[in-house]
N, C-alpha and C positions, 0 to 999 in steps of 0.2 A: 843125358840132357840136363840142362840147367833149369832153375826155377823159372826164369823168364820164358823159356821155350814152352813150358807147360802153360803159363799164363797166356802166351800168344796163341797157342792151339785152342785154348778155351775161348778166347775172344773171337777168333775166326769162326769157330763152331757157332757161337751165339749170333754173330753177324750174318753168317750164311743162312742160318735157320730163320732169323728175323726177316731177311730180305726175301726168302722163299715164301714165307707166310704172309707178308705184307699184301700181295695181290688178293689173297683170300679175305683179308680184313677189308680191303676196298670193295671187293665183290659183295660182302655181307652188308657193308654200309649202303650200297646202292639198292639192295634187294630186301632189306628189312626196314619198313617204314616207321615202326614203333620205336621211339628212342629208348624205352626201358628194355625191350627185347634186344635192341642193338647193343646196349651195354652188357646185358647178360651174355650175348654171343661173344663180345670182346673178352669178357672175363673167362669164358670157357676156352677161347682161343689162347689166351695167356696161360691158363692152367695146362693145357695140352702142350703148348710150345715150351714151357718151362720144364715139364717132365721129359719131353723129347730131348731138349738141349742138355739136361743133366744126364740122361741116359747115353747120348752120343759122346759127351765129354768123358763119362766113365769108361765107355768102350775104347776111347782113344787114350786112356790112361793119363788123364790130366791130374791125377792124384787128388789132392785136397783143394784144387782150384776149379772144380766143376761148377761151383756157384757163380763164377764169373761168366760162364757161358749163359746161364739163366739171366743174369743181370743185363748183359749186352742184348740178349733177345728181347727183354722187356723194354729196354730203351729204344730198340728199333721199332717195335710194334705199336707203342703208344704214341699217338700224335693228336694234334688239335684237328677237329673235324671241320669247323667253320668259324668265321669271325663273329657270327651272330650269337655264339654261346657266351654266356657270362663268364668272365675270367675267374670268378670265385667258384662257380659251379665246375668249371674245367679243372681248377686246382683241387677241389674236393674229389672229383671223379678220378683224377690222376693219382691222388694219394690212396684212394680205395683200391684202385687197380694195382698200384705198387705193393700195397699190403697183401693183396691176394697173391701176387707173384712171389713175394717174400715168404708167405705162408706155404705156398706150393713148393718152393725150393726147400724150406725147412722140413716139410712133411716128407718129401722125397728123400732128402738126406737122412732123416731120422729113421724112416721105416724101410726104405728100399736100397739105398746106397751107403751103407755104414762103412766108414773108414776108421780102422782101429789103431790109435796111438802112433801114427807116423807124423813126426814133427816137420820133416823136410823130405822132399822127393829124393829117391835114390837113383843112382845112375844105372 
């Protein structure tokens, strides 16, 4: 397999998981009235989704492109809730959520899915 096939597999994994978990995000949005708790639940959902996407990508042997699955998942799951939210608050919350997702990906790659010294995927 070529490098692009691994990238494509990782992107499909992230997209599929993001689309599968999006209804859960919408469900939580409608059933958690407190905005703070809603953001906490979103952060937990992102953490769990990133870890699952990294795990599935590792099982599918996406080599060193497992992080792409996590990034695509994050892009799918994060969205603007309503137009009444200040654009600055939305930007800050999105940045915090992205940082949590990046930290979760880094944490999982560092402590759970170590890849040792492979510079390019092998056939």
